[in-house]
N, C-alpha and C positions, 0 to 999 in steps of 0.2 A: 377023596380028595383028588385023586388023579382026572375023574370025569370033569369035575368044575375046572381043574386047571386046563386040561386040553381044549375045553370048549373055549374057555377066556382066550387062549392063546391063538387058537385058530381064528376067532372072531376077529382079534385085533390085527393080526397077520392080513386077514383079507381086507379090513377095513382101511388099511394104510396101503395096501399093495394096488387096490382099486383107484387110488387117488392120482398118482403118476401115470397109471395106464390110461385112464379117461383123460387126464389132461392132454397126454401125448396124442390120444385118438383125434380129439377135436381141434388141437392146436392149429393145424393148417387150414382148418374151416374159416378161421378168424384172423387169419394175417400174420399168425406167429407173434403176436404182440405179448410183451410180459404180463399184461393185465389179463390175459387169458387164465393164468395160472392163479392169480389173486381171487379172481372171480369163481373158479372152481374151488378154492379154499373157503371163500365165502359159503358156497353151497355145501361143503362137506362140514364145516363149523356149525351151520344152522341145521343140518340135519342130525348132526350129533346132539345139539340142543333138543331137537324134537325127540330124539330117541330117550335122553335122559328125562325129559317132562313126561314122557309116557311111562318110563319106568317109575318115577316118584309118584305119578297119579296112581299108577296100578298098586304100588306098595300101601299107598295112603288109604284108597277106597275099596280094594279088593282083597279078599283072602288068599291064601297060598293057591288053592285050587282056582281061583277065578284069575289070578296071574298066570298059572301054567296053561288054563285053557285060553287066554287072550293071546299069549305070545305064541302058542303052537299055530293059532289061527294066522297071525301075523307071518310066521314062517312059511305056512302052506301058500298064502298069497304071493309070497316074495318068489317062491320057487316055480310058480307059474309063469313068471316074467323072464325066466332064464332061456336062453344064455344072454347075458348083458351085451348089448351092441347098439351105439347110437344111431338113430335113424338118418341117412342122408337127406331127408325130406327137410331137414333143420338147418341146411348149409345156406348162408345168408346170401342176399343179393342187394347190390349197392353198398354205400359206406355208412350207413346208420350205426349208432351205437349198440354194439351186439351183447352188452351185459344181460338184458332179460332172455335173450335167446340163448345164450349159453346156459343160464340157470334152468330153462325149459328143457333144455336136450338133456341135462343132466338128470333132471327130475323124471323125465320120462324113460331115460336109459337105465339109471341105476338106483332111482331114488328109493323105491320100497326095499330091495335088498339091503342097501346102505342103513336105511332107518332100523331096520332088524338086527343088524350088525351093533349099530350104536346102542340100541337099548340093551341088548344082552348083558355086556359087562356089568352094569349097576345091579340088574336083575339077578344074576348069578350069584354075584357076591353077597346080595341081600340074601338069596336062598342059602348061602353057604354059612352066613353068619347065624341063621336060625338053625342048621342042621349041625354046626360045628360052633356053639357060643364061645368055646374057650379060645378057638384060634380068631386071629386078627385077619378081616378080609381085607386090610390095606397091603398086605403081601401080594394078594391077588391082583390088586390095583397096579402093583409095580411088575408084576408077571405080565399083565396086559400090556404095559407100556413096552416091555421087553419083545412081545410079539410083533408090535408096531415097529420097533426098530429093526427088528430082523426083517420086516417086509420092506422098509425104506433101503435097507443097505443091500439087499439081494436084488432090488429091481434094476438100478443102473448096471450093477456089476454082473447080473446073472442073467436076469429075465430079459431085459430089453435087448442085449447083444444076441442072445440064442434063439429068441422065439419072435414070429412074426405077431403083428397086433391081433389078428383074428384067432391065432393059436392062444395068445394071452386070455383073450375073453372066454375062450372055451375051457381052458384049465382052472381060470378063476371061479367060473360057474359050477365046474364039477367040485371043486374045494367047498364051494358054498353048499351044494347039496350035502356033502360029508359033514359040514359044521351045523347043518339042520338037524341031522341025525344026532349029533352029539347033544346039541341044545335041548332037543325033544326028551332025550333021556335025563337031563337036569330038571327039565319041566315035569316029567313023569314022577321022579323023586318028591318034588314039591306037591304035586297032587296026592300021592300016598301019605305024605306026611299030614295032610289035611290041615286044619286050622292051627296057627301057631300057638302054642302053649302060653298061659298067662305068666308073666313074670313072677317069680318066687318073693321078690322083695315087696315091701310096702310101697305105695306111692311116694311117701315122703322120700325114703331112702334111695329110690330109683332116680327120683328127682335130683337128689344131691350128687348121684353118682353119673348122671346124664344131664349137666346144666344147659339150659337152652341157650343157644348163641344169641348175642346181643347184635343191636342194630349196626353198631361200628365193626363188629366181626363179619357181619353179613355183607356189608359194603366192601370190605376188603376182599372177602371171596369174589367178589365180582370184578374189583379194580386190579388186582393183582393178575389174575389170567388175562385180562383186557390189554394191561400193559405187555404182557409177554407175547401176545398174539399180534399186537401193533409191532412190537420189534421184529417178529418171524416175519411178517408180510412185507414190512418196510425195508428190512435188510435183503430179502429175496428180491424185491424190487430194484433195490440200488444195485445188487451184483448183476441181474440179468439185463438192466439197462445199459452198464458200462462193459459187460463181457459177453453175454449172449443169452438167448432163450432156449435152454434144453433141460431135460429132466435131471441131470445131475445138480444143477443149481438150484432145482426145487427141493431136491430130496435131501441134500446136505444140511441146509437150515432147518429143515422139519426133523432131521434126525437128532440134530443137536438140542433142538426145542424138547423133543421127546426124552432124550437122554437126561436132560434137567429134570423132568418129570420122576423118572426112574430112581435117580440118585437121591432126590429130596425126599421120595415117599418110601423108598426101602429103609432107608435109617435116619433117625434123628441126628446122628453125628456127623453125616456127610457135608450138610450146610453148616458152615462155622462162620459167624459173622465176622470175628477178627480177621479172617483170610479174605472173605468175599466183599466185605465192604471197601477195603483199599482196592481190590482187585475192580471193582465197580468204577472207582475213580478213574484207575488207569484205562478200563476199556471205553469210557466215554471219551477220555482224552484222546485215545488212539483212534477212535471212529470218526471224532472230528477233524482229526489230521488227515485221515484217509479221504473225507469227504473234499478237503481242500487239495489234495495231490493225487487224487485218483487217476487223472490223465497220464502222470507220470509213472505211477506204480505199475509194477508186473502184475500179470495175471494172478500167480501164485500169492503174492503179497496181498493182493485185493481180497482174494478167497479166505486166505487163511485169518487175516487181520478181521474181516467183517464177521467171519464164522466164530473166531474167537470171543470177539466183543458181544455178538449175540448170545453165545453160551453163558458167558458170565451174567449178563443182564437176565437171562432165564433162570439162572440158578439163584439170583437173588429174588425174583418175583415168585418163583416157584417154591424156594426154601422158606420163604415168609408164608406162603400159602400152606405148606405142609405143617408148619408151627401152628396154624389155626385149624387144623382138621378137627372135627367134633367126634363125640361118641358115636359108635356105630347106629344108634338110633335116628341120628339125623344124617346118614351117609348120603341117601339118595338126594336130599334137598342140598347137601354140599356139592356133589356132582352137579346137579342142576345149576347152582350158581356159578360153579367153575365153568362150565360149558357155555352158559349164558355169557360169561365175561369173554371167552374166546370168540363167540359169535359177535359180540359188540365190538371188539377189537377188528375183525374182519370186515364188519360193517362201516366203521370208521375208516379204514385204509381203502376200502374197495369203491364205497358209494360216496361217503363224505368228502375225503380228501380231495378227489379231482374237481369237487364244486368249490372247495374253500382255498386250496393252494395252487400256485401257479407253477410249482415244482414239485419234487419229491421231499416235501418238508415233513412229512408225518415221521420219519425217521428221527428228525430234529425234536420233535415233540416226544416221541417214544424214550429217547435217551434221557431229556428232562424229567420225563414222568418216573422213569427208573429210579433217579435220584431221589425225586420227591417222596415216592412211596417207601424207599429205604429210611428217609428221614421221619415219615410217620411211624414205622415201625419202631425206630428208636425211641419215640417219645411216648408211645403207647405201652412200652415195656417196663412195668412198674419195677421189677427186680433190677433191670440195668440202672434206672434212675436212682435206686436206692444205694446203688454204689458211688454215687457221685454226691455224696453227703457234705461235702465243703459248699460253703455258701457261694463260692465264686464259680464253681465247677459247671453247673447247670446253665447259668447265663454264658459262661465261654462255650460250652456245647452249642448253645442256641446260636450264637454269634458264627460259630464254625458251620453249622448247617445252611444258615442263610448265606454266608460268604460262597460256599461251594455252589448252592443253587443259583445265586445271583451270576457268579463267575461262567458256570455253565450256559446259563441263559444268554449272556453278553456274546461268548464264543460261539455259540449255536447261531444267533442272530447276525453276526458278522459273516459267518459261513454262509448262510442264506442270503445275505446281500451279495457275496461274491458270486454267488451262483446266478445271479441276474444282472451283474454288472455289464454295462454297455447296452443292455437290453432296451430296445425301443417298444417292443410288444413281446408279450408272453401269453401262451394258453396251453391248457392241458386238457386232454381228454383220454378215452379209453386207450388210444394207440400211444400216448406218452406226452412229453413236455415239449413243447415247440417256442423257440424264441426267434426274433429278428435282432440281430446284434449290429452295431454300428462302429466302424473302424476309420481312423485318420480323417475325421471330420474337418480339421483345420488344413488338409491338403487336397484341394479340388480334384487333381489328377489321380490321387490315389485313395480317393474317399470310396468306400465300398461297404455293402450289407451282406451279413450272412444268414442263411436259415441253419439253425442248428436244432438237433434232436438229442437232447442231454447233453453231451459234450461233443458230439460228432456233427461236423458239418455237412449239410446236405446241399450245398450249392451257395455260391456267391454271386454278386453283380456290383461292378462299378458304376458310379453314379454320372461319370462324364464320359464323352467320346474321347478318344476311339475305343476305349475298353469296354464301355457299356454294353456294345453289340457282340462282343466276343464271348466265346465260350471259355470259361476259366475254370479254376480248381481242377478237378479230377477230368473234366471233359475238353481240354484244350485240343488244339489241332495236331499237337505231337502225342497225345495219349493213344492208348489203343483203339477207342471208341471213335475218336476224331479220324483216325487213319481209316478204320472201316467204313465210315460214312463217305469221306472224301474220295476214296478209290472204288467205292461201289457205286458212284453217281454216273460215272462213265457218258457224260454229256445229255442225260435224260432225266426227267423227273423220277425221284425215288419215293419210296414209302417206308418211313421208320418208325417202328413199335418201341415204346419204352416202359418197361416195367418199373414204376417207381417216378413220381414227378418231380419232388424236391423243388427247386425254383424254377423248373422249366428251361434249363440252360441248354439242352439239346435242340429246342425249338431253334436256336441261334444259327443251325446248319440248314434250317429250311428255306429253300428258295421258291421261286414262282413255279406254281405246279406241283410242289411236293406235298406230301402228307405226313405229318408227325403225330402219332396216335399215342397218348399217354395213358396208362393205366395206374390208379392210386386209390388205395383204400381209406385214407385219412381225409375227412372232408376239411380239416384244419388245414392241411398242406394245400390244397386247392385254393383255400380263401387267402390264405398269405401269398401263394404263388401268383394269384391274379391282382391282389390289392397292393403289395409290397414290392413287388418284381415286376418287370416289362418284358421279359424274354417272350412271353406268349404274345402279348399284344403287339410287340415290334416285329415279330416273325413275319416273312412273306408267305410261308408256307400255310397250308390248312392244318390248323392244330385241334385236335380233339382229346378231351378228357374223359376217360370212361371210370366211372366210380365203382369200387368194390374191389375184393381180392383179385389180383391180376390172373392167378391161375384158374380160379373159377369163371372170371369172365372169359379168358381164352378158351376154356372147356366148352362154353356154351356157343362160342361165335363159330361162324363158317371161317374157312381158311381166309387169312388177310393178305398172303402174298407179300409179306414184308421183305424188302431188300437188306434191311439191316434189323435186326430186334435186339434191344439193348435190356440186359438185366442188371437193374441198379437199385432195387427195393431193399432197402436196409432196414431191419429192425434191431435198435440197438447198434452195434458194430458188425453185424453180419447180415448176409442174405438169409431170410428165413429158410430153414431146412427142407420145407415142403417145395420150395422153388429150385431146389438143386437135385433132385431124385431122377431116376430114370424116367418115371411116369410125367414128371415135369418137362424133361428134354423131349420126350415123344410129342408133347403138346407143342412145345417151340418149333420142332421140325415141320408139324402139320402147318404152321402158319408162316414158315419161311418160304420164299422162293428155292428152285433147285440149285440156284447158286448162291442163295442168300447167306448172310453171315449173322450168327449170334455172338454179340459181345457181351462177356460176363464180367462184371467188376469184382476182382477178387482182392482189394487192398482191404487189409484187415490187421489190427493190432494183435489180436490174440489166437486166431484160428488161420491155419493155412489150408485155404479152399482149393488151391490148385490141383492136388490129386485127386480131388471129388469131381471136378470139372473134366480133368484129362480121362478119368475113367468112364464118364458118361459118354463123352466124345469118342472113346475107343469102342464102347458098347454098341453105338450106332454107326460105327464104320465111317466117322467123320475125322477130319483133320483138326488139330488145334495149335495155337501159336501164342505163346506168352509175350507181351508187349508192356516193359517197364519203362514209363516215362520219368525222367529225371528232372526236378524242379530248378536245379541249379542254372543260375543266370537267366531265368524265365519267371519275370515278376508275377505273370498272370495264372501260373501253373502251380499245381501242388502234385508232389510225387504219386503216382497211382500205378496199379498193376491190372491189367485186363488181359483177358484171354479170348482170342477169337477163334471160333469153331464154325466150321463150313464144311459142306461136301464137295465145294469146289476148290480142290487143291492147288489148282494153279493160282488162284487168287493169293495164297499164302506165299507164293514163288515170286510174286511182284517184288522188284527191288525196294519200293517204298515200304513194304510190309516185312520183307525178309531182314532187311538192314537193322530195324530196331528191335527185331524178334530175339528172344533170349532162349537158350537150351533150356529145357527143363531141369531144374536144380534138384538137390538132394532132398525133396519133400518126403514126408512119410508115406509109406505105401499104403494105399486102401485095398484091402484084401478082397472085399466085398464091396460091389457098386451099391450106392445108396438107392434105396427105394422108399416108397411111402410106408413100408413095414419095417425098415431096417436103415439105422444110420448110427455111426460110431464116431462119436466127437473126440473121444480120448485119443485116438491116433494123430489128429490134425491139430491139437492144442500147442501154441506156443507159449512155454512157460517163461520164457527170458522177459526182462522189462521191455516194452514197446518203444519204437521210436516215435515219440510224441509229436515230432515237427510234421508228420503226415496227417495227423488227424485234430489236433488241438485247434479249437475254433479261435483262440486268442493268440497263437504262435504260429499260425499258418501263413497266409500270403502277406498278413501285415508285417511280419518280421522281415520278410525280404524286402518290402517297400522300405522299411526303416534302413536296412542295410544298403540299399541301393541309393538312398539319400546321402549315406555317409560317405 
């Protein structure tokens, strides 16, 4: 027993330890977008399906010895590919959709070892059911999920803070070799056992003991895990889009998703409908409210609320799935259908939803689907219907189900409409949801447009002079970046680099002879900046837009000698981590003039990025000054925080810079500087409710415009 258990626990541990590891490894290559993780999840779910399909076919067509020999061959081939490490040749160039490139880099880097791990659990459980026919193999399934949960819990809390990425890949590879030895031991036992003995019962009696699942049951085997997978990825997308993209927000939802599997398959008594069906109604209502109010909610409220809602939805989906688990004879086909459902859910969220929806509406669909599947489970349960024997009970229950489904559909549709309110144009691609919003259309002097990513404003422009040609929102003349540009000009043309295009607002600072060079990864941002806003076209400077991840582009370019280099590339509400590491700052130094200024935008609802920037500046012997711009009484400005980093310490002593500069506040201490191999977001999280006035696209400069009218 111990050999089977140890093999399954270690295989599950490695299976889920490698997911955040590989996701974090390649996240910087593809701009730090939330979709990098959902694409990784699609790959892992597809490989899990392939592993289960292989196990099912092996159990169907091969004897015990054939299965053992085939799986040992797979393990041997996987060992030849160790250690796992993605090849840098897959780093992208330009701003094309990287979905297929991500799938390719994962396939070449970890594909075969992951496939071997995915196939192990159903095969070993099947071998165990033959060796120990009196014992239930579903306990091993719960044990497998426990190993998976252990992997997810230890990665952000133990592995990520303690080990460099290359060390992580080395340790994982060594553990995979140990797993291969254990799995070979299980295979050798199956080999020695030889052909499985014929069943002692007659065919008719065996058939009565193991009825073949019907079509409806098989469809639910597919639909229930698909709904759970949609909810997992949709909630992860929602949290990453509004909070930030880092492994903890990948691991927490995935851990809760697996915990629901463990609880539901460990015991039939864990999932009790009278408890979880009312909780499902509360979860759906709570998540709809969070979707309405997420701009105003604190980070802890969003994480706890969405996580609790996801867990309840997954308990319903997986609890109903566990009630449908078949006789062990159909074990591999059950796992195959369940993994196919998970892969279908990943496919819908990763590839289909961006083509069909203008925003993250797959969460809306998933919430309604959970309610619908619960209703289907109610109506197909004969024992439950028999309890409602009065003539009026079943019609009343039917009306109740239809009312709940209709009410949820209306509430979700209204929330979806709210998401696109004031939207003139909306588009969605790999890098997220972009909208162009219009405000104050009835007031020409205060009429303006905003480019919004999710709920975060990425720039605005007034439609009429004199404000039309002015830099507004975070980039006004009193902001940190405005002061840096104005006081580095010193009577001669300057060269400005900007990481993150947005609406192209900083082109408004460009004069004749100046050069403003933008770096942008999202082709949709460039399209909207040039078609819906006029900063680039109106600028007197030479404006260039370089497509692709800014850091990769800067790595490949010769020194640009920027007078000012602006770091304003936001994914969700924060600058991607790979743009804030020591290696990234070393690249920025190479592209700055000796007296050049790096302006880092650190405005953020949930993360205090100041100590990270201060730490990098200190590491390179550079001076830094924090400039907080207050929007009070300044109609065109949104409050912002910038840190100016430079080797020219005299520049920071200029009265115009020193006057508005703030002393470093009591920010969390970063004990280790961030590098490509190490970052620790827990130390810089703001858990309190955000000051939504700084970032809300609907309450920003429009609210001040209305107050000035009053």
